N, C-alpha and C positions, 0 to 999 in steps of 0.2 A: 388182807395183805397190805393194802395201801394205808390202813390205819396204823399198822405196826411200823411201816416206814415213816409215817408222819410222827409217831411217838419218838422214834429214834432221832428225827431231825429237829425236834424242839417245838415249842408252843406256836411259833409263827406259822408252821406248816399245818397246824390243826385247824386253822380258820377255813371255814367252808367257802367255796366260791359262791358268787351271787347266783340266785336261781336262774335257770335258763328261761328264755321266753317260750311261750307255747309254740309248738312247731308251726311253720307256715302251711297254708292250705295249698297244696301243690296243683289242684285242679283249676286254679285261677292263673296259672303260669301263662304269660303271653305267648310262649312258644307253642301252645296248643292251638292257637288260631281260633279262639272262641268267637262265635258271632254274637251280636248284641243280645239276642234272646237267651242264648246259652249263658252268657256272663250274668245277665240279670237273674236267671233261674238259680245259678250257683251262688250268687251273692245272697239271694233271699234264703236259700237253704242254709248257708253258713250263718246268716243272721239269726235264723230260727233255732240253731243249735249252739250259738256262741256262748250264751250265759251258762248253760249246762256244762259245756266243755271246759269253760274257764273255771267253774266251781270244782269240777273233778280234777283239773290240773292243780288248783290250789290245795285240794285235799291230799293229792299225791305229794306235792312239795312239802306240806306239813308232816306227812307220814315219813318222808325221807329225812327230814330234819330231826324228827324224834328218833329215828333209827340211828342216824349219825351220832346223836348225843348219847344214846344208849351204848353204842359200840365204843365210844371213846371214854366211857366210865369204867375204870378198872374194878370198881366195887360190884359191878353187875355180874351175875352168874349167867351161864348159858341159858338156864331156864328163864331168867329175867328178859332175855332177848327174844323169846318166842313171840310175845304179844306185839312188840314194835315191828318185828319181821313180818308177821302175818298182816298187820295193818298196811305196811308199805306194799306188800305183794298184792293185797286186795285193791288198794287204791290204784296201783299200776295197772292191774288187770282191768278195772273199770274204765280207766282212761283209754287204754289200748283198744278195748272192745268198742267203746263209743266212737273213737276216732275212726276205726275201721268201718263201723256201720255207716258213719257219715260219708266216708269215701265211696262205699258201695252204692249208697243212695245217689250221691253226686255223679258217679260214673254213668248212671242211666241217662244223664243229660247229654253225654258225649256221643259223637259218631264213632264207629269202630276204629278208624285210624287215629282218632284223638285218644281213645282209651289205650291203644298200643303205645302212643307217644307218652301218655301220662305214666304208664308202667315203667318207662325208662327214666322218669324224673327222680330226683332225690326223694326217698320215702319219708313219710312223716316221722317215723321212728327209725333212724339209721341202725344198721346191724351192730354198730359199735356201742349203742346204748342210747337211752333217752336224752342224754345231754349233748349228743353230737359226737363227732369223731374224736377219738382219743389216740394218743401216741401208740404206735405199734410196738414200741420198745426197741430193745437191742436186737442184734442178729439172731439171738436164740428165741425171740418173741417175748421174753420177759420184760416187764416195765423197767425203764431206766429210772434210777433214783432222781427225785427232784432236787434241784440245786437252788 
């Protein structure tokens, strides 16, 4: 739907926004009151996974870019969209599962009250989507047109 709105609004609206940064690591949040040993353990865990998470994030971003290009090409058929859709979905799946596995492993370092506090922090992948909060739209919930 947003592609159709962008097409109606002209070429300037078709420019993709810059890619989002990788989501922050919520278990290093100072509000959790980590002791020095916990912080060191979590930083080491994050460092050991950082390159793989970054590579998966880049792969996901490339797949999203390819999908956006395919969706904005009026010469593509629905069948032509299957491959880029599948690549984007698989890259997203791989990133989400790896991020969750890291969070599960990291949560083992926390005390029970810290795990409860961490659950209340902003999630790594907000429910609004992987790029962060989006406009809720008008009163009927539909997206408002960009201006």
